[in-house]
N, C-alpha and C positions, 0 to 999 in steps of 0.2 A: 619387723619385716619394713625394708627399707626401700626405695628407690633402688633398682639395679639399673644403672647407666649403661653396661656392656650391651645387657638384653635390651632397653631399651632403644638402642641405638641401632642395633641390629634387628628390629622388629620396624625400626624407621627406614632402613633400607629395603624394605618392601614397598612401603610408601613412596620412597624416591623412586622405584622402577616404576610404580603406576603413573608417577605424577612424570616422568620421562616420555612413557607414553602417551598420555595425553598430551600432552605439548607438543610431541613431534606429529600426531595424528591430528590434533589443529591446525597447526603450523602450516605441513604438507599436502595432507589430502585435498583439501581445497584444488592447491595447484595441479594435483593429477584429474580431478574431475573436470577440471577446466580447460587445461591443456591438452591431456591426453585423449579424454572422452566428449569435449566438446561440449559439456554439459551447463545448461543457463542457470542463471545466479540464484535463481526461485528455486531450483531442485537442489543446486549445492545449498542451500540453506538447509532446507527441511533434511538434507542425507545430514548434515550436521548436528541436528537435533536429534538423531536417532541414537545415538548415546546415551542423552536424556529420558528418553522414552526407555529404553532396555533398563537403564538403573531403575526407575520409577517404577517398573512392572516386576522386576525380578528380586532386586536387593532386599525389600523389606520382609521379602517369602523367604528367601535365602539364610536372612539373618535368623528367623524364627526358625527354622528348619535345623541351623546348625546349633541352636539352643536344646533343640530335643533330641538330636544325635548324640548315641554312646557308640564311639569305637574304640577298639585299644591304642591308637595313634592321637585320641581325641575327638572332639566334636566340632574343631575347627579347622585342622589339618586336612581332613580329606578333599574339601572345596579348594583349598589352598592350591595341594598337590595335583589337583583336575584342573583347576582354573588356571592356573600360571602358567604348566606348559602350554596347553592349547592356544591361551593367550600369545605366547613366545612365538609360537609357529604361523598363527595365523598375522601377527605382525609382520613376520618374514616374507609371506605372499603377497602383502598387498604392493610393495613398489615394485614386484615382478610380474604383479598380472596385467596382461595384454589386454585382454577384454573385460568390457562391464560386467559381464555376468559373473567371472570368476573374480574380480575386485570386489564385488559385492557381497559373493559367498564369503570370501577372505573378511571383510568389513562386518559381515552378520558373525561369524565365528569369534573374531575379537571381541564384539560389543557383547554377545553372551559372557564368553569366559570371564572378560572383565566383570561382567557383573555379579559372576558366580563365586569369586572370591575377594572382591575387595570388602564387602560388610566384615566375613570370618577373621580375614587379616585385621583390620582394624579393630574389632570386637575382642583381638585378643591383648590390646594395652589395656583395658580394664580388668581383665581374667587373669593377667599376670602382674597387675601394679593395685596397691591398696589404695583407695580411698582418697586416704590424705595426700598420695604423691601424684593422683591421675593429672592435674592441671598442668604440673612439670614434665609427665611422659608425654601428654600431648603436644607441649610445646616442643619436644624434640621431634617428635614425628613431622610438626608441622615446617620443622625449622628443615628435615631431611627432604620432605615433599617441593619445600621455595627452594632448595638448593639444586632439586632435580629439575625443576623449572628452567630455572636460570641457565643450567647447564645444558638443558633440551636447547632452548632458544639459541644459546651463545654456539655451544659445541655442536650442535646441530646442524647450524647454517653454514660453519667450516666444512663439516663433513658432506653437506647437499651439494656444496660445490665440488667436493671431489669425485661424490658419486652420491646418486639420489637414495641409493640404497641404502648406503652407510650409517644414514639415522636410525633407521627402521631396525636395523641389525643389532646397532647399539643399545637400544630399546629393549628388544627381545632377548637381548643377553643379561642384560642389567634385572630382568622379571625372574630368568630362568635362576641365576646364582642365587639371586635374594630369595627366592622361593625353597630353594636346598636348605640354604644357611639359615632360615626359620625353622626348619623342619628339623635340623639338624642340632641346633644349639635353643631353642625355645621348646620346653615343654608345659602341660596345660598343668593346671591343679587337678591333681590325682582326686580331692574329695569333688571335685565338680564333673569329673569324665566319671568315676564310678558310679555318683548317683544314680537312683533309680527315680529320683523325684519327678513326678509330672508336670511335664510343663507345657501351658497353655499354647494354642494354635496362635497366629499375628493377629484374625480378627477377634479371638477373644480375648487376647491382650490390648487391642484397641478399643474393645466394648467394655472391659475392665478400667480404662484411660477415661472415657468417657462417661463411667458412671460415677467415678471415684468422687465423691464429695467435696474432696483437695483437688484444685482445679490445674494444680501446679505444671503437671505434665502438658496439659492442653494449653495451658500460657506460655511455655517454654517453647513448644513446638510450633506455635503462631509466632513468636518472636522472632525464631529462625527462619519460619517462611518470611516474614515481612522485612529482615535485614539481611536475606538472600535476595529478594526482589530487588531491594536497592541497589547493591553492590552491582550484581549481575546485569541488571540494566543499566547501568553506568559502561559496565566492561564492554559489555557488546558494541555500545552505538561510540566510544571515546575518541578513537581515531578520527570519524565523521565529525565529532565536536571539534577536535582538533582542528581539521581543515577547513570546516564550513564555518564555523563560529569564532575562532581564534585566529586562524587565517595561517596556519602551521601546516608542515607537510605530515602525509602519514607516517612516516617515520619517527619525527620529532615526537606525535602523539603516541607511539609506541615506546620511545623511549621514556617519555612522561609514564607509561603506565609499569615499566619496568623498575622506575624509581618507587614507587608504590609499594610493587612486590619487593623489592630490595629491603626497605625497611620492615616492611611485615616479616620476611625472613630472620633480621636481625633482632629483631622486637620478642619472637616467639618462645625464646627460650625464658627472657624475664617476663613475660607475660604469664607466663605458665606458674612462677613463683611469687608473681606480686598476686595472683587471683589465689594460692593458696595461703597468701597473709592476711592478705584483707578482705579476702572473700568473693567467690566467684560472681556471684550476684552484680555486687558494688563494683569488680572491674569491670564486668561487662555494660554495666548502664552509663558508666564514666565514659567507655570507648563510644557507646551507641552517641552521646552527646555531642561530643569533640567530632566525632566523625560527622555527625549532622550538620556542626557549625562550618565545618571543613568545606562541605558540598555547596551548602547553602554561600560560602562565600566566594565561591567559584560563579554562582549565578549574581551576586549582588556586588562585586567590583570588576570595575571596565576592563576593559580588552587591555588598554593601552597598561594600565596596573600589572594584569596576569602575567602578563608577555614580557617582563622588566627581567633582563639577564642579569641575575646575583652573581653565579659563578660558573666556572667549569671544573670538573673534579674527574678524575681518572676512573675508568672502565664507567662511570654513571655518565657522563657528557653534559651539555649544558643544561644548568640548574636555573630557571627562570622562578618568578614567583609563585606562579602555579604550582611549580614543581617540588615546594618547600609545603605546601598545603597539602600536597600528593602525599607526600612523605609522612606527614603528621597522621592524615587518613591512615597510611599503611599501620603503623604503630596500632593506631585505634581498633583497625581491622583484627590486628593479631590481638589485643583484649578481649574483642568478641570471640574472634574464629578459635583459640587457644583454649578457651575457659566453657563452651559453649556442650562440645561433646562431653568432657566430664561431667556437667550439672546434670546431662540425660539419664547416662548410666547410672548415677549416683541417686538416680530416684526409681529405682528399682531392685530386686534382689541378683546376685549372681544368675541365677537360674534363666534370666530374661535379659541378661548383658545383650545378646545377639539381637531380640527384636528390638530393644530401645535402640539398639545402634541403626538397625535398619528403616526404624523410622525417622531416626533423626535425618538419614540421606533420603528419604522418601519427600519429607518436607522440603530440605534444600535443594532436591530434583525438579520437583513441582515449581519451585521459586525459579530455578535455572532455565525451565519451559516457558513460563508464565512471563518472567520479567522482559525478554528483550521483546517479545510480543505486543507487549502491552505498552513499553515506552517507542516501540516501532509504530503502531498507530497513532499514539500521540502526535508525536514528530510527523508523521505523516498529517493528521488532521489540522497541524499547527502552519501547515505551508513550509516544513523543514527548519523549524526552530530549534534547531539544538541545546541550545542552552536552557530549554528546560527541562532538560537530563535533570540538572542542578538544584530545581526547584522541586521536581517530584519526590527525588531520592529522598532528602529530609522529611517529606510527609509520610513515607513508608517505615524510616527510622524513628520517627514518634510513636507511629501505631508498634512499635517494636518495644519501644522503652515503656509504654503503657503498657503492652502485653507482659513482660516481665515484672514489670514493679508488683505486680501480685501473686509470684513466685514466690512460695517460701520451705520448696526444698530442693535438693541438689548439693548443698553445699559438702565440702570435704568430712568424711567421718572424722571423728578424733580416734587417733589412736589407741 
């Protein structure tokens, strides 16, 4: 059994739709909250964390439930066929909601429905892909997700200028179409669907992981937690870092993040193949070291050096020294991110893939919630020293490196 590129790209289309929805949501919902409903910044910040809170509470349990579920159409498909249409309907309602109550109901429906179907659709990748090819498949899926984010930011901005509803309708349409295509053309393995073997609950699986003498799974999940704190903390405050420390504009800061994202997308496919060729853990560890060095360089190099303009590229814009550093960081982030989920799901049996996928998202989501909070308080208590971002993150990356260095499982199984 080999990697099926057609089905993997088709499954990636589902992740593409998810990425478009969250990118549009994060870009334009704060504008509605501020301009239409006159919500204060603090409340907007809390509102924008609700998606991570919903994901933390729902996705791990849904992943474990999907492992235990047995239906004629599979164990993942019912969640996709229920969650995706509800998400599309809610996303259409968001921009046309005139009262805060209706807007909140639509947002709640969106957050719940997205949490219901995201883990099952991601768990389909290891379901239909042999262990040997999961890094490559995850590279394809990450490529599609990154492409969705780029299209949402660039195309969504153009559509928003025409009509604020259009970016939301685009996201809703992509999610609906992708769900239909996944249902029509991707079939779950019959030997798993028809299996009557009892699968433990989420709590039982967590207890099993904690009691396992081999702490590889615990170490891997902790590593994921640490490197996502490092990344999400920087991402949340980077435009403020660019403005207050480097003296750049907010748009320049966003453009620099876009340069990191672009290289992440371009390197997603190669990262999967490198992980398969030289080993996932080794590829991740190299990525951690290089990314930590890139981040530290942004702390130790003088501002005058970081802002030296090197070149201007079509669609990318101005590329200063810090832009090149961020591009290298984007390549490193792809090496880490693309190979981590395959490592997690290859630590268990096929019957528990959804549970372990849910645990992956639980630890990454906890980091997405805690990272900006921790970094925000550090900046606040330091009197607005945004450069500390680039000193804190290498510390968390070092903790991730220590955690993953003791991992002995999760590599691709030999054919």
